[in-house]
VOPAGU-2260 file (C-alpha; in pm, 1 decimal, decimal comma):
REM VOPAGU-2260
SITE   aa  ch    i         X         Y         Z
SITE  GLN   A    0      86,9   -5393,0   -1124,2
SITE  VAL   A    1     261,1   -5586,6   -1402,9
SITE  GLN   A    2     637,8   -5600,1   -1432,5
SITE  LEU   A    3     801,6   -5692,1   -1762,0
SITE  VAL   A    4    1165,0   -5788,2   -1809,3
SITE  GLU   A    5    1315,9   -5833,5   -2155,7
SITE  SER   A    6    1629,3   -6028,0   -2237,9
SITE  GLY   A    7    1811,5   -6173,7   -2534,9
SITE  GLY   A    8    1935,6   -5864,3   -2712,2
SITE  GLY   A    9    2288,3   -5827,8   -2837,7
SITE  LEU   A   10    2520,1   -5758,4   -3127,4
SITE  VAL   A   11    2477,5   -5976,4   -3435,8
SITE  GLN   A   12    2564,6   -5965,2   -3803,8
SITE  THR   A   13    2338,9   -5923,6   -4104,2
SITE  GLY   A   14    2152,7   -6247,6   -4172,1
SITE  ASP   A   15    2180,6   -6378,4   -3817,0
SITE  SER   A   16    1896,5   -6488,8   -3590,7
SITE  LEU   A   17    1810,6   -6379,9   -3239,9
SITE  ARG   A   18    1537,0   -6461,0   -2989,7
SITE  LEU   A   19    1410,2   -6208,4   -2740,0
SITE  SER   A   20    1224,6   -6308,5   -2425,3
SITE  CYS   A   21     992,4   -6115,2   -2197,5
SITE  VAL   A   22     888,4   -6240,1   -1856,0
SITE  ALA   A   23     577,8   -6093,2   -1694,6
SITE  SER   A   24     506,4   -6094,2   -1324,0
SITE  GLY   A   25     272,7   -5929,7   -1076,0
SITE  ALA   A   26     -58,4   -6025,3   -1239,2
SITE  THR   A   27    -112,4   -6373,4   -1104,7
SITE  PHE   A   28    -467,4   -6424,7   -1228,5
SITE  SER   A   29    -446,5   -6223,2   -1547,1
SITE  ARG   A   30    -373,0   -6334,1   -1902,0
SITE  PRO   A   31    -244,3   -6014,8   -2057,5
SITE  ASN   A   32    -218,8   -5943,6   -2425,7
SITE  MET   A   33     144,1   -5877,0   -2505,7
SITE  ALA   A   34     344,6   -5710,2   -2776,9
SITE  TRP   A   35     686,1   -5604,5   -2896,9
SITE  PHE   A   36     772,7   -5253,2   -3004,6
SITE  ARG   A   37    1106,2   -5113,0   -3110,0
SITE  GLN   A   38    1269,0   -4773,2   -3118,9
SITE  PRO   A   39    1553,8   -4719,8   -3365,7
SITE  PRO   A   40    1806,3   -4446,8   -3288,1
SITE  GLY   A   41    1655,5   -4104,9   -3350,3
SITE  LYS   A   42    1313,1   -4244,4   -3441,2
SITE  GLU   A   43     978,4   -4297,0   -3271,6
SITE  ARG   A   44     875,6   -4622,1   -3112,6
SITE  GLU   A   45     705,8   -4851,1   -3363,2
SITE  PHE   A   46     497,1   -5166,5   -3354,6
SITE  VAL   A   47     661,5   -5500,6   -3425,4
SITE  ALA   A   48     436,7   -5786,6   -3310,1
SITE  ALA   A   49     145,3   -5866,1   -3078,9
SITE  ILE   A   50     -13,0   -6179,7   -2937,7
SITE  ALA   A   51    -342,8   -6242,5   -2759,9
SITE  GLY   A   52    -363,4   -6364,0   -2403,3
SITE  ASN   A   53    -444,2   -6715,7   -2521,5
SITE  GLY   A   54    -194,4   -6701,6   -2806,9
SITE  GLY   A   55    -467,1   -6739,3   -3068,4
SITE  THR   A   56    -436,1   -6401,8   -3240,6
SITE  ILE   A   57    -107,2   -6268,6   -3375,5
SITE  TYR   A   58     -25,9   -5940,4   -3546,5
SITE  LEU   A   59     301,5   -5861,1   -3719,1
SITE  ALA   A   60     426,4   -5539,3   -3871,2
SITE  ASP   A   61     448,2   -5547,0   -4250,5
SITE  SER   A   62     822,3   -5495,0   -4234,8
SITE  VAL   A   63     882,5   -5815,4   -4038,7
SITE  THR   A   64     608,0   -6057,8   -4146,5
SITE  ASP   A   65     845,1   -6281,1   -4341,4
SITE  ARG   A   66    1123,9   -6276,8   -4083,8
SITE  PHE   A   67     988,5   -6249,5   -3726,8
SITE  THR   A   68     751,2   -6462,3   -3521,3
SITE  ILE   A   69     591,8   -6404,0   -3182,7
SITE  SER   A   70     489,2   -6676,6   -2940,0
SITE  ARG   A   71     418,3   -6732,7   -2571,7
SITE  ASP   A   72     429,8   -7006,3   -2314,5
SITE  HIS   A   73     107,5   -7176,1   -2208,1
SITE  ASP   A   74     134,1   -7015,6   -1865,3
SITE  ASN   A   75     114,1   -6675,9   -2040,9
SITE  HIS   A   76     401,3   -6538,0   -1838,7
SITE  THR   A   77     666,1   -6541,1   -2108,8
SITE  VAL   A   78     650,9   -6404,5   -2461,3
SITE  TYR   A   79     914,7   -6448,1   -2730,9
SITE  LEU   A   80    1017,8   -6267,7   -3044,4
SITE  GLN   A   81    1209,0   -6493,6   -3282,4
SITE  MET   A   82    1396,7   -6288,9   -3539,2
SITE  HIS   A   83    1556,8   -6426,5   -3854,5
SITE  SER   A   84    1746,4   -6270,0   -4143,4
SITE  LEU   A   85    1830,7   -5966,3   -3936,9
SITE  LYS   A   86    1920,6   -5645,2   -4114,4
SITE  PRO   A   87    2097,3   -5328,6   -3997,7
SITE  GLU   A   88    1761,5   -5150,1   -4010,6
SITE  ASP   A   89    1639,5   -5384,0   -3735,2
SITE  THR   A   90    1881,0   -5213,9   -3497,1
SITE  ALA   A   91    1676,3   -5067,4   -3212,2
SITE  VAL   A   92    1584,2   -5091,3   -2849,5
SITE  TYR   A   93    1314,4   -5356,8   -2832,1
SITE  TYR   A   94    1041,3   -5315,6   -2570,7
SITE  CYS   A   95     793,9   -5564,9   -2434,6
SITE  ALA   A   96     445,3   -5434,0   -2355,8
SITE  ALA   A   97     129,1   -5572,5   -2196,8
SITE  SER   A   98    -241,2   -5490,3   -2195,5
SITE  SER   A   99    -517,9   -5646,6   -1991,8
SITE  SER   A  100    -778,6   -5558,6   -2256,1
SITE  TYR   A  101    -650,5   -5557,1   -2613,1
SITE  THR   A  102    -444,4   -5735,5   -2872,1
SITE  SER   A  103    -338,3   -5429,5   -3063,4
SITE  ARG   A  104     -82,9   -5264,5   -3289,4
SITE  SER   A  105    -128,0   -4932,6   -3110,3
SITE  LEU   A  106     107,4   -4792,2   -2848,9
SITE  ALA   A  107    -189,5   -4645,0   -2661,9
SITE  SER   A  108    -336,2   -4988,1   -2592,4
SITE  TYR   A  109     -49,3   -5090,8   -2368,1
SITE  ASN   A  110     -15,4   -4972,4   -2012,7
SITE  TYR   A  111     277,9   -5184,4   -1896,5
SITE  TRP   A  112     626,1   -5166,8   -2042,7
SITE  GLY   A  113     959,6   -5332,9   -1992,7
SITE  GLN   A  114    1293,0   -5155,4   -1973,1
SITE  GLY   A  115    1399,6   -5251,6   -2323,9
SITE  THR   A  116    1678,1   -5464,0   -2467,5
SITE  GLN   A  117    1923,8   -5345,8   -2731,2
SITE  VAL   A  118    1951,0   -5526,3   -3063,3
SITE  THR   A  119    2233,4   -5416,3   -3290,5
SITE  VAL   A  120    2281,4   -5564,6   -3636,6
SITE  SER   A  121    2609,8   -5494,9   -3809,6
SITE  LYS   A  122    2677,8   -5521,3   -4181,0
């Protein structure tokens, strides 16, 4: 029902900044809660950031609270992940996710997923 498309990934150096975007479509009259997860090579998918449908509630993983921010457009169709001071350990496939019910840190709360965008941070 909801389609999510991420963009903005790429290869950067340690200390650089990068902004990821996720565009949602297919839910014209919905205001989904949205989130970012990431999956480093050889590891499980992990929570990064979440934002409520109205943008009023934001969650960030402890590992990124001082470096990343999440935001969304007023039309609720685009969500962003602004990343600063990137480190090699931030290297992962970053996934956008959406839920019609929850603003959550849990994978299980999200029933729509994008295809992922690769972020690689070199030393």
